[in-house]
CHARMM-style PDB file with segment names, atoms N, HN, CA, C and O in Angstrom:
ATOM      1  N   UNK     1       0.838  -1.166   0.000  1.00  0.00      PROA
ATOM      2  CA  UNK     1       0.000   0.000   0.000  1.00  0.00      PROA
ATOM      3  C   UNK     1       0.892   1.242   0.000  1.00  0.00      PROA
ATOM      4  O   UNK     1       1.736   1.394   0.883  1.00  0.00      PROA
ATOM      5  N   UNK     2       0.716   2.122  -0.972  1.00  0.00      PROA
ATOM      6  HN  UNK     2       0.030   1.999  -1.689  1.00  0.00      PROA
ATOM      7  CA  UNK     2       1.531   3.324  -1.081  1.00  0.00      PROA
ATOM      8  C   UNK     2       1.115   4.377  -0.078  1.00  0.00      PROA
ATOM      9  O   UNK     2      -0.051   4.469   0.307  1.00  0.00      PROA
ATOM     10  N   UNK     3       2.076   5.158   0.334  1.00  0.00      PROA
ATOM     11  HN  UNK     3       3.023   5.083   0.022  1.00  0.00      PROA
ATOM     12  CA  UNK     3       1.774   6.225   1.283  1.00  0.00      PROA
ATOM     13  C   UNK     3       1.612   7.531   0.525  1.00  0.00      PROA
ATOM     14  O   UNK     3       2.294   7.781  -0.469  1.00  0.00      PROA
ATOM     15  N   UNK     4       0.717   8.340   1.003  1.00  0.00      PROA
ATOM     16  HN  UNK     4       0.163   8.137   1.811  1.00  0.00      PROA
ATOM     17  CA  UNK     4       0.451   9.641   0.392  1.00  0.00      PROA
ATOM     18  C   UNK     4       1.417  10.665   0.988  1.00  0.00      PROA
ATOM     19  O   UNK     4       1.588  10.724   2.206  1.00  0.00      PROA
ATOM     20  N   UNK     5       2.035  11.453   0.149  1.00  0.00      PROA
ATOM     21  HN  UNK     5       1.896  11.406  -0.840  1.00  0.00      PROA
ATOM     22  CA  UNK     5       2.953  12.491   0.614  1.00  0.00      PROA
ATOM     23  C   UNK     5       2.128  13.703   1.023  1.00  0.00      PROA
ATOM     24  O   UNK     5       1.291  14.181   0.258  1.00  0.00      PROA
ATOM     25  N   UNK     6       2.367  14.193   2.223  1.00  0.00      PROA
ATOM     26  HN  UNK     6       3.048  13.805   2.844  1.00  0.00      PROA
ATOM     27  CA  UNK     6       1.647  15.361   2.723  1.00  0.00      PROA
ATOM     28  C   UNK     6       2.617  16.539   2.838  1.00  0.00      PROA
ATOM     29  O   UNK     6       3.779  16.371   3.205  1.00  0.00      PROA
ATOM     30  N   UNK     7       2.123  17.711   2.522  1.00  0.00      PROA
ATOM     31  HN  UNK     7       1.178  17.847   2.224  1.00  0.00      PROA
ATOM     32  CA  UNK     7       2.912  18.928   2.596  1.00  0.00      PROA
ATOM     33  C   UNK     7       2.217  19.949   3.473  1.00  0.00      PROA
ATOM     34  O   UNK     7       0.990  19.972   3.575  1.00  0.00      PROA
ATOM     35  N   UNK     8       3.016  20.792   4.103  1.00  0.00      PROA
ATOM     36  HN  UNK     8       4.013  20.774   4.020  1.00  0.00      PROA
ATOM     37  CA  UNK     8       2.475  21.983   4.742  1.00  0.00      PROA
ATOM     38  C   UNK     8       2.928  23.165   3.899  1.00  0.00      PROA
ATOM     39  O   UNK     8       4.007  23.140   3.308  1.00  0.00      PROA
ATOM     40  N   UNK     9       2.103  24.193   3.848  1.00  0.00      PROA
ATOM     41  HN  UNK     9       1.226  24.214   4.328  1.00  0.00      PROA
ATOM     42  CA  UNK     9       2.363  25.328   2.970  1.00  0.00      PROA
ATOM     43  C   UNK     9       2.516  26.601   3.778  1.00  0.00      PROA
ATOM     44  O   UNK     9       1.948  26.753   4.860  1.00  0.00      PROA
ATOM     45  N   UNK    10       3.291  27.500   3.229  1.00  0.00      PROA
ATOM     46  HN  UNK    10       3.752  27.377   2.350  1.00  0.00      PROA
ATOM     47  CA  UNK    10       3.462  28.833   3.796  1.00  0.00      PROA
ATOM     48  C   UNK    10       3.363  29.821   2.652  1.00  0.00      PROA
ATOM     49  O   UNK    10       4.005  29.630   1.619  1.00  0.00      PROA
ATOM     50  N   UNK    11       2.579  30.869   2.809  1.00  0.00      PROA
ATOM     51  HN  UNK    11       2.058  31.024   3.648  1.00  0.00      PROA
ATOM     52  CA  UNK    11       2.370  31.855   1.753  1.00  0.00      PROA
ATOM     53  C   UNK    11       3.013  33.169   2.176  1.00  0.00      PROA
ATOM     54  O   UNK    11       2.757  33.675   3.268  1.00  0.00      PROA
ATOM     55  N   UNK    12       3.847  33.712   1.301  1.00  0.00      PROA
ATOM     56  HN  UNK    12       4.055  33.301   0.414  1.00  0.00      PROA
ATOM     57  CA  UNK    12       4.482  35.012   1.521  1.00  0.00      PROA
ATOM     58  C   UNK    12       3.982  35.968   0.447  1.00  0.00      PROA
ATOM     59  O   UNK    12       3.885  35.601  -0.724  1.00  0.00      PROA
ATOM     60  N   UNK    13       3.668  37.192   0.849  1.00  0.00      PROA
ATOM     61  HN  UNK    13       3.747  37.490   1.801  1.00  0.00      PROA
ATOM     62  CA  UNK    13       3.196  38.204  -0.095  1.00  0.00      PROA
ATOM     63  C   UNK    13       4.186  39.356  -0.064  1.00  0.00      PROA
ATOM     64  O   UNK    13       4.541  39.860   1.001  1.00  0.00      PROA
ATOM     65  N   UNK    14       4.626  39.767  -1.254  1.00  0.00      PROA
ATOM     66  HN  UNK    14       4.337  39.358  -2.119  1.00  0.00      PROA
ATOM     67  CA  UNK    14       5.585  40.859  -1.384  1.00  0.00      PROA
ATOM     68  C   UNK    14       4.962  41.986  -2.198  1.00  0.00      PROA
ATOM     69  O   UNK    14       4.344  41.746  -3.235  1.00  0.00      PROA
ATOM     70  N   UNK    15       5.127  43.205  -1.724  1.00  0.00      PROA
ATOM     71  HN  UNK    15       5.629  43.400  -0.881  1.00  0.00      PROA
ATOM     72  CA  UNK    15       4.611  44.377  -2.433  1.00  0.00      PROA
ATOM     73  C   UNK    15       5.462  44.647  -3.670  1.00  0.00      PROA
ATOM     74  O   UNK    15       6.561  44.110  -3.807  1.00  0.00      PROA
ATOM     75  N   UNK    16       4.949  45.478  -4.559  1.00  0.00      PROA
ATOM     76  HN  UNK    16       4.057  45.914  -4.448  1.00  0.00      PROA
ATOM     77  CA  UNK    16       5.698  45.773  -5.786  1.00  0.00      PROA
ATOM     78  C   UNK    16       6.977  46.552  -5.495  1.00  0.00      PROA
ATOM     79  O   UNK    16       7.883  46.581  -6.328  1.00  0.00      PROA
ATOM     80  N   UNK    17       7.063  47.182  -4.325  1.00  0.00      PROA
ATOM     81  HN  UNK    17       6.327  47.159  -3.648  1.00  0.00      PROA
ATOM     82  CA  UNK    17       8.249  47.966  -3.978  1.00  0.00      PROA
ATOM     83  C   UNK    17       9.439  47.086  -3.589  1.00  0.00      PROA
ATOM     84  O   UNK    17      10.563  47.581  -3.509  1.00  0.00      PROA
ATOM     85  N   UNK    18       9.213  45.790  -3.346  1.00  0.00      PROA
ATOM     86  HN  UNK    18       8.300  45.387  -3.411  1.00  0.00      PROA
ATOM     87  CA  UNK    18      10.292  44.873  -2.977  1.00  0.00      PROA
ATOM     88  C   UNK    18      11.030  44.462  -4.256  1.00  0.00      PROA
ATOM     89  O   UNK    18      10.412  44.021  -5.225  1.00  0.00      PROA
ATOM     90  N   UNK    19      12.340  44.609  -4.244  1.00  0.00      PROA
ATOM     91  HN  UNK    19      12.842  44.967  -3.457  1.00  0.00      PROA
ATOM     92  CA  UNK    19      13.126  44.272  -5.440  1.00  0.00      PROA
ATOM     93  C   UNK    19      13.205  42.760  -5.626  1.00  0.00      PROA
ATOM     94  O   UNK    19      12.980  41.992  -4.691  1.00  0.00      PROA
ATOM     95  N   UNK    20      13.524  42.353  -6.832  1.00  0.00      PROA
ATOM     96  HN  UNK    20      13.707  42.977  -7.592  1.00  0.00      PROA
ATOM     97  CA  UNK    20      13.656  40.927  -7.129  1.00  0.00      PROA
ATOM     98  C   UNK    20      14.777  40.305  -6.311  1.00  0.00      PROA
ATOM     99  O   UNK    20      14.666  39.157  -5.878  1.00  0.00      PROA
ATOM    100  N   UNK    21      15.847  41.047  -6.097  1.00  0.00      PROA
ATOM    101  HN  UNK    21      15.936  41.979  -6.448  1.00  0.00      PROA
ATOM    102  CA  UNK    21      16.965  40.546  -5.300  1.00  0.00      PROA
ATOM    103  C   UNK    21      16.572  40.304  -3.851  1.00  0.00      PROA
ATOM    104  O   UNK    21      16.938  39.289  -3.259  1.00  0.00      PROA
ATOM    105  N   UNK    22      15.820  41.252  -3.284  1.00  0.00      PROA
ATOM    106  HN  UNK    22      15.523  42.077  -3.765  1.00  0.00      PROA
ATOM    107  CA  UNK    22      15.360  41.084  -1.899  1.00  0.00      PROA
ATOM    108  C   UNK    22      14.398  39.908  -1.774  1.00  0.00      PROA
ATOM    109  O   UNK    22      14.453  39.159  -0.799  1.00  0.00      PROA
ATOM    110  N   UNK    23      13.524  39.747  -2.754  1.00  0.00      PROA
ATOM    111  HN  UNK    23      13.480  40.355  -3.546  1.00  0.00      PROA
ATOM    112  CA  UNK    23      12.596  38.620  -2.747  1.00  0.00      PROA
ATOM    113  C   UNK    23      13.362  37.308  -2.841  1.00  0.00      PROA
ATOM    114  O   UNK    23      13.058  36.355  -2.122  1.00  0.00      PROA
ATOM    115  N   UNK    24      14.334  37.256  -3.709  1.00  0.00      PROA
ATOM    116  HN  UNK    24      14.581  38.030  -4.293  1.00  0.00      PROA
ATOM    117  CA  UNK    24      15.138  36.036  -3.884  1.00  0.00      PROA
ATOM    118  C   UNK    24      15.886  35.684  -2.605  1.00  0.00      PROA
ATOM    119  O   UNK    24      15.953  34.515  -2.226  1.00  0.00      PROA
ATOM    120  N   UNK    25      16.451  36.692  -1.935  1.00  0.00      PROA
ATOM    121  HN  UNK    25      16.397  37.642  -2.242  1.00  0.00      PROA
ATOM    122  CA  UNK    25      17.163  36.444  -0.684  1.00  0.00      PROA
ATOM    123  C   UNK    25      16.216  35.950   0.408  1.00  0.00      PROA
ATOM    124  O   UNK    25      16.574  35.059   1.179  1.00  0.00      PROA
ATOM    125  N   UNK    26      15.016  36.516   0.481  1.00  0.00      PROA
ATOM    126  HN  UNK    26      14.725  37.240  -0.145  1.00  0.00      PROA
ATOM    127  CA  UNK    26      14.047  36.096   1.497  1.00  0.00      PROA
ATOM    128  C   UNK    26      13.616  34.649   1.278  1.00  0.00      PROA
ATOM    129  O   UNK    26      13.541  33.874   2.231  1.00  0.00      PROA
ATOM    130  N   UNK    27      13.333  34.280   0.028  1.00  0.00      PROA
ATOM    131  HN  UNK    27      13.395  34.910  -0.747  1.00  0.00      PROA
ATOM    132  CA  UNK    27      12.909  32.911  -0.277  1.00  0.00      PROA
ATOM    133  C   UNK    27      14.068  31.942  -0.056  1.00  0.00      PROA
ATOM    134  O   UNK    27      13.861  30.835   0.441  1.00  0.00      PROA
ATOM    135  N   UNK    28      15.286  32.346  -0.420  1.00  0.00      PROA
ATOM    136  HN  UNK    28      15.454  33.245  -0.824  1.00  0.00      PROA
ATOM    137  CA  UNK    28      16.455  31.484  -0.222  1.00  0.00      PROA
ATOM    138  C   UNK    28      16.715  31.255   1.268  1.00  0.00      PROA
ATOM    139  O   UNK    28      17.095  30.153   1.664  1.00  0.00      PROA
ATOM    140  N   UNK    29      16.516  32.275   2.089  1.00  0.00      PROA
ATOM    141  HN  UNK    29      16.207  33.170   1.767  1.00  0.00      PROA
ATOM    142  CA  UNK    29      16.710  32.127   3.536  1.00  0.00      PROA
ATOM    143  C   UNK    29      15.672  31.162   4.119  1.00  0.00      PROA
ATOM    144  O   UNK    29      16.002  30.327   4.960  1.00  0.00      PROA
ATOM    145  N   UNK    30      14.427  31.278   3.672  1.00  0.00      PROA
ATOM    146  HN  UNK    30      14.159  31.957   2.989  1.00  0.00      PROA
ATOM    147  CA  UNK    30      13.389  30.347   4.138  1.00  0.00      PROA
ATOM    148  C   UNK    30      13.726  28.920   3.727  1.00  0.00      PROA
ATOM    149  O   UNK    30      13.539  27.983   4.503  1.00  0.00      PROA
ATOM    150  N   UNK    31      14.220  28.760   2.514  1.00  0.00      PROA
ATOM    151  HN  UNK    31      14.372  29.521   1.884  1.00  0.00      PROA
ATOM    152  CA  UNK    31      14.558  27.425   2.009  1.00  0.00      PROA
ATOM    153  C   UNK    31      15.723  26.827   2.790  1.00  0.00      PROA
ATOM    154  O   UNK    31      15.711  25.644   3.127  1.00  0.00      PROA
ATOM    155  N   UNK    32      16.720  27.646   3.072  1.00  0.00      PROA
ATOM    156  HN  UNK    32      16.730  28.607   2.798  1.00  0.00      PROA
ATOM    157  CA  UNK    32      17.915  27.130   3.739  1.00  0.00      PROA
ATOM    158  C   UNK    32      17.670  26.820   5.214  1.00  0.00      PROA
ATOM    159  O   UNK    32      18.075  25.764   5.701  1.00  0.00      PROA
ATOM    160  N   UNK    33      17.015  27.728   5.920  1.00  0.00      PROA
ATOM    161  HN  UNK    33      16.687  28.586   5.524  1.00  0.00      PROA
ATOM    162  CA  UNK    33      16.889  27.568   7.365  1.00  0.00      PROA
ATOM    163  C   UNK    33      15.592  26.886   7.785  1.00  0.00      PROA
ATOM    164  O   UNK    33      15.538  26.281   8.856  1.00  0.00      PROA
ATOM    165  N   UNK    34      14.549  26.972   6.965  1.00  0.00      PROA
ATOM    166  HN  UNK    34      14.593  27.464   6.096  1.00  0.00      PROA
ATOM    167  CA  UNK    34      13.272  26.369   7.330  1.00  0.00      PROA
ATOM    168  C   UNK    34      12.953  25.118   6.548  1.00  0.00      PROA
ATOM    169  O   UNK    34      11.900  24.513   6.749  1.00  0.00      PROA
ATOM    170  N   UNK    35      13.851  24.715   5.652  1.00  0.00      PROA
ATOM    171  HN  UNK    35      14.706  25.207   5.489  1.00  0.00      PROA
ATOM    172  CA  UNK    35      13.677  23.522   4.828  1.00  0.00      PROA
ATOM    173  C   UNK    35      12.437  23.609   3.935  1.00  0.00      PROA
ATOM    174  O   UNK    35      11.760  22.606   3.709  1.00  0.00      PROA
ATOM    175  N   UNK    36      12.144  24.803   3.431  1.00  0.00      PROA
ATOM    176  HN  UNK    36      12.694  25.617   3.614  1.00  0.00      PROA
ATOM    177  CA  UNK    36      11.025  25.003   2.526  1.00  0.00      PROA
ATOM    178  C   UNK    36      11.527  24.900   1.092  1.00  0.00      PROA
ATOM    179  O   UNK    36      12.709  25.110   0.821  1.00  0.00      PROA
ATOM    180  N   UNK    37      10.622  24.578   0.180  1.00  0.00      PROA
ATOM    181  HN  UNK    37       9.661  24.408   0.400  1.00  0.00      PROA
ATOM    182  CA  UNK    37      10.938  24.601  -1.250  1.00  0.00      PROA
ATOM    183  C   UNK    37       9.865  25.421  -1.950  1.00  0.00      PROA
ATOM    184  O   UNK    37       8.724  25.491  -1.493  1.00  0.00      PROA
ATOM    185  N   UNK    38      10.239  26.036  -3.056  1.00  0.00      PROA
ATOM    186  HN  UNK    38      11.165  25.979  -3.427  1.00  0.00      PROA
ATOM    187  CA  UNK    38       9.315  26.875  -3.806  1.00  0.00      PROA
ATOM    188  C   UNK    38       8.287  25.991  -4.505  1.00  0.00      PROA
ATOM    189  O   UNK    38       8.642  25.083  -5.257  1.00  0.00      PROA
ATOM    190  N   UNK    39       7.028  26.265  -4.251  1.00  0.00      PROA
ATOM    191  HN  UNK    39       6.740  27.002  -3.640  1.00  0.00      PROA
ATOM    192  CA  UNK    39       5.955  25.515  -4.880  1.00  0.00      PROA
ATOM    193  C   UNK    39       5.339  26.312  -6.023  1.00  0.00      PROA
ATOM    194  O   UNK    39       5.053  25.765  -7.088  1.00  0.00      PROA
ATOM    195  N   UNK    40       5.135  27.615  -5.796  1.00  0.00      PROA
ATOM    196  HN  UNK    40       5.368  28.060  -4.931  1.00  0.00      PROA
ATOM    197  CA  UNK    40       4.479  28.439  -6.803  1.00  0.00      PROA
ATOM    198  C   UNK    40       4.809  29.900  -6.543  1.00  0.00      PROA
ATOM    199  O   UNK    40       4.958  30.320  -5.396  1.00  0.00      PROA
ATOM    200  N   UNK    41       4.923  30.666  -7.614  1.00  0.00      PROA
ATOM    201  HN  UNK    41       4.802  30.325  -8.546  1.00  0.00      PROA
ATOM    202  CA  UNK    41       5.113  32.106  -7.517  1.00  0.00      PROA
ATOM    203  C   UNK    41       4.137  32.752  -8.474  1.00  0.00      PROA
ATOM    204  O   UNK    41       4.062  32.366  -9.641  1.00  0.00      PROA
ATOM    205  N   UNK    42       3.391  33.727  -7.998  1.00  0.00      PROA
ATOM    206  HN  UNK    42       3.452  34.040  -7.050  1.00  0.00      PROA
ATOM    207  CA  UNK    42       2.388  34.371  -8.828  1.00  0.00      PROA
ATOM    208  C   UNK    42       2.642  35.867  -8.843  1.00  0.00      PROA
ATOM    209  O   UNK    42       2.789  36.480  -7.786  1.00  0.00      PROA
ATOM    210  N   UNK    43       2.695  36.464 -10.033  1.00  0.00      PROA
ATOM    211  HN  UNK    43       2.576  35.965 -10.891  1.00  0.00      PROA
ATOM    212  CA  UNK    43       2.874  37.900 -10.197  1.00  0.00      PROA
ATOM    213  C   UNK    43       1.527  38.503 -10.550  1.00  0.00      PROA
ATOM    214  O   UNK    43       0.895  38.089 -11.522  1.00  0.00      PROA
ATOM    215  N   UNK    44       1.084  39.473  -9.773  1.00  0.00      PROA
ATOM    216  HN  UNK    44       1.597  39.810  -8.984  1.00  0.00      PROA
ATOM    217  CA  UNK    44      -0.226  40.089  -9.984  1.00  0.00      PROA
ATOM    218  C   UNK    44      -0.094  41.375 -10.778  1.00  0.00      PROA
ATOM    219  O   UNK    44       0.995  41.933 -10.915  1.00  0.00      PROA
ATOM    220  N   UNK    45      -1.219  41.833 -11.298  1.00  0.00      PROA
ATOM    221  HN  UNK    45      -2.104  41.379 -11.187  1.00  0.00      PROA
ATOM    222  CA  UNK    45      -1.261  42.969 -12.203  1.00  0.00      PROA
ATOM    223  C   UNK    45      -0.621  44.226 -11.608  1.00  0.00      PROA
ATOM    224  O   UNK    45       0.077  44.947 -12.321  1.00  0.00      PROA
ATOM    225  N   UNK    46      -0.837  44.501 -10.340  1.00  0.00      PROA
ATOM    226  HN  UNK    46      -1.403  43.915  -9.760  1.00  0.00      PROA
ATOM    227  CA  UNK    46      -0.278  45.695  -9.713  1.00  0.00      PROA
ATOM    228  C   UNK    46       1.197  45.582  -9.390  1.00  0.00      PROA
ATOM    229  O   UNK    46       1.801  46.554  -8.935  1.00  0.00      PROA
ATOM    230  N   UNK    47       1.796  44.417  -9.614  1.00  0.00      PROA
ATOM    231  HN  UNK    47       1.306  43.627  -9.983  1.00  0.00      PROA
ATOM    232  CA  UNK    47       3.212  44.220  -9.340  1.00  0.00      PROA
ATOM    233  C   UNK    47       3.480  43.435  -8.068  1.00  0.00      PROA
ATOM    234  O   UNK    47       4.628  43.097  -7.779  1.00  0.00      PROA
ATOM    235  N   UNK    48       2.429  43.140  -7.301  1.00  0.00      PROA
ATOM    236  HN  UNK    48       1.497  43.415  -7.536  1.00  0.00      PROA
ATOM    237  CA  UNK    48       2.610  42.352  -6.082  1.00  0.00      PROA
ATOM    238  C   UNK    48       2.934  40.912  -6.464  1.00  0.00      PROA
ATOM    239  O   UNK    48       2.523  40.428  -7.519  1.00  0.00      PROA
ATOM    240  N   UNK    49       3.674  40.240  -5.593  1.00  0.00      PROA
ATOM    241  HN  UNK    49       4.008  40.633  -4.736  1.00  0.00      PROA
ATOM    242  CA  UNK    49       4.039  38.836  -5.827  1.00  0.00      PROA
ATOM    243  C   UNK    49       3.601  38.006  -4.637  1.00  0.00      PROA
ATOM    244  O   UNK    49       3.757  38.413  -3.486  1.00  0.00      PROA
ATOM    245  N   UNK    50       3.050  36.836  -4.929  1.00  0.00      PROA
ATOM    246  HN  UNK    50       2.923  36.506  -5.864  1.00  0.00      PROA
ATOM    247  CA  UNK    50       2.655  35.897  -3.879  1.00  0.00      PROA
ATOM    248  C   UNK    50       3.456  34.627  -4.110  1.00  0.00      PROA
ATOM    249  O   UNK    50       3.483  34.078  -5.212  1.00  0.00      PROA
ATOM    250  N   UNK    51       4.110  34.172  -3.044  1.00  0.00      PROA
ATOM    251  HN  UNK    51       4.088  34.617  -2.149  1.00  0.00      PROA
ATOM    252  CA  UNK    51       4.992  33.012  -3.124  1.00  0.00      PROA
ATOM    253  C   UNK    51       4.443  31.922  -2.207  1.00  0.00      PROA
ATOM    254  O   UNK    51       4.174  32.169  -1.032  1.00  0.00      PROA
ATOM    255  N   UNK    52       4.277  30.715  -2.751  1.00  0.00      PROA
ATOM    256  HN  UNK    52       4.495  30.514  -3.706  1.00  0.00      PROA
ATOM    257  CA  UNK    52       3.864  29.561  -1.965  1.00  0.00      PROA
ATOM    258  C   UNK    52       5.085  28.678  -1.755  1.00  0.00      PROA
ATOM    259  O   UNK    52       5.730  28.258  -2.715  1.00  0.00      PROA
ATOM    260  N   UNK    53       5.397  28.402  -0.498  1.00  0.00      PROA
ATOM    261  HN  UNK    53       4.873  28.743   0.282  1.00  0.00      PROA
ATOM    262  CA  UNK    53       6.489  27.500  -0.145  1.00  0.00      PROA
ATOM    263  C   UNK    53       5.874  26.248   0.457  1.00  0.00      PROA
ATOM    264  O   UNK    53       4.811  26.311   1.074  1.00  0.00      PROA
ATOM    265  N   UNK    54       6.532  25.116   0.282  1.00  0.00      PROA
ATOM    266  HN  UNK    54       7.396  25.065  -0.219  1.00  0.00      PROA
ATOM    267  CA  UNK    54       6.023  23.881   0.865  1.00  0.00      PROA
ATOM    268  C   UNK    54       7.161  23.066   1.441  1.00  0.00      PROA
ATOM    269  O   UNK    54       8.315  23.203   1.034  1.00  0.00      PROA
ATOM    270  N   UNK    55       6.813  22.201   2.408  1.00  0.00      PROA
ATOM    271  HN  UNK    55       5.875  22.089   2.739  1.00  0.00      PROA
ATOM    272  CA  UNK    55       7.761  21.225   2.929  1.00  0.00      PROA
ATOM    273  C   UNK    55       6.984  19.984   3.345  1.00  0.00      PROA
ATOM    274  O   UNK    55       5.814  20.052   3.722  1.00  0.00      PROA
ATOM    275  N   UNK    56       7.664  18.860   3.266  1.00  0.00      PROA
ATOM    276  HN  UNK    56       8.615  18.804   2.960  1.00  0.00      PROA
ATOM    277  CA  UNK    56       7.017  17.587   3.558  1.00  0.00      PROA
ATOM    278  C   UNK    56       6.721  17.460   5.038  1.00  0.00      PROA
ATOM    279  O   UNK    56       7.501  17.900   5.882  1.00  0.00      PROA
ATOM    280  N   UNK    57       5.590  16.855   5.343  1.00  0.00      PROA
ATOM    281  HN  UNK    57       4.956  16.497   4.657  1.00  0.00      PROA
ATOM    282  CA  UNK    57       5.247  16.505   6.709  1.00  0.00      PROA
ATOM    283  C   UNK    57       5.665  15.057   6.891  1.00  0.00      PROA
ATOM    284  O   UNK    57       5.212  14.170   6.168  1.00  0.00      PROA
ATOM    285  N   UNK    58       6.522  14.833   7.852  1.00  0.00      PROA
ATOM    286  HN  UNK    58       6.890  15.554   8.440  1.00  0.00      PROA
ATOM    287  CA  UNK    58       7.011  13.484   8.107  1.00  0.00      PROA
ATOM    288  C   UNK    58       6.262  12.935   9.317  1.00  0.00      PROA
ATOM    289  O   UNK    58       6.389  13.451  10.427  1.00  0.00      PROA
ATOM    290  N   UNK    59       5.496  11.904   9.091  1.00  0.00      PROA
ATOM    291  HN  UNK    59       5.393  11.485   8.189  1.00  0.00      PROA
ATOM    292  CA  UNK    59       4.729  11.275  10.159  1.00  0.00      PROA
ATOM    293  C   UNK    59       5.496  10.065  10.667  1.00  0.00      PROA
ATOM    294  O   UNK    59       5.937   9.218   9.889  1.00  0.00      PROA
ATOM    295  N   UNK    60       5.644   9.999  11.965  1.00  0.00      PROA
ATOM    296  HN  UNK    60       5.286  10.686  12.596  1.00  0.00      PROA
ATOM    297  CA  UNK    60       6.330   8.861  12.581  1.00  0.00      PROA
ATOM    298  C   UNK    60       5.294   7.802  12.895  1.00  0.00      PROA
ATOM    299  O   UNK    60       4.287   8.077  13.548  1.00  0.00      PROA
ATOM    300  N   UNK    61       5.545   6.590  12.426  1.00  0.00      PROA
ATOM    301  HN  UNK    61       6.363   6.367  11.895  1.00  0.00      PROA
ATOM    302  CA  UNK    61       4.609   5.501  12.669  1.00  0.00      PROA
ATOM    303  C   UNK    61       4.983   4.790  13.966  1.00  0.00      PROA
ATOM    304  O   UNK    61       6.148   4.491  14.225  1.00  0.00      PROA
ATOM    305  N   UNK    62       3.972   4.534  14.754  1.00  0.00      PROA
ATOM    306  HN  UNK    62       3.025   4.777  14.543  1.00  0.00      PROA
ATOM    307  CA  UNK    62       4.172   3.855  16.029  1.00  0.00      PROA
ATOM    308  C   UNK    62       4.487   2.389  15.790  1.00  0.00      PROA
ATOM    309  O   UNK    62       3.849   1.730  14.969  1.00  0.00      PROA
ATOM    310  N   UNK    63       5.457   1.896  16.500  1.00  0.00      PROA
ATOM    311  HN  UNK    63       5.975   2.431  17.167  1.00  0.00      PROA
ATOM    312  CA  UNK    63       5.798   0.480  16.411  1.00  0.00      PROA
ATOM    313  C   UNK    63       5.393  -0.216  17.709  1.00  0.00      PROA
ATOM    314  O   UNK    63       5.393   0.390  18.780  1.00  0.00      PROA
ATOM    315  N   UNK    64       5.057  -1.462  17.597  1.00  0.00      PROA
ATOM    316  HN  UNK    64       5.056  -1.954  16.726  1.00  0.00      PROA
ATOM    317  CA  UNK    64       4.776  -2.161  18.840  1.00  0.00      PROA
ATOM    318  C   UNK    64       3.576  -2.962  18.793  1.00  0.00      PROA
ATOM    319  OT1 UNK    64       3.224  -3.605  19.781  1.00  0.00      PROA
TER     320      UNK     64
END
């Protein structure tokens, strides 16, 4: 029986005034220290950016 992979998500919203370099550094810091990976990035008409990060949920199975 296969196990289903579960993820938890975190959404970050950046205003249009945030530079691409600052956004990249913020996402890289989350990835490095929080073990997040980029799931989706959306650019909106006004210039705002919404970033979805995800990481696997590891469930420990009880033995005994």
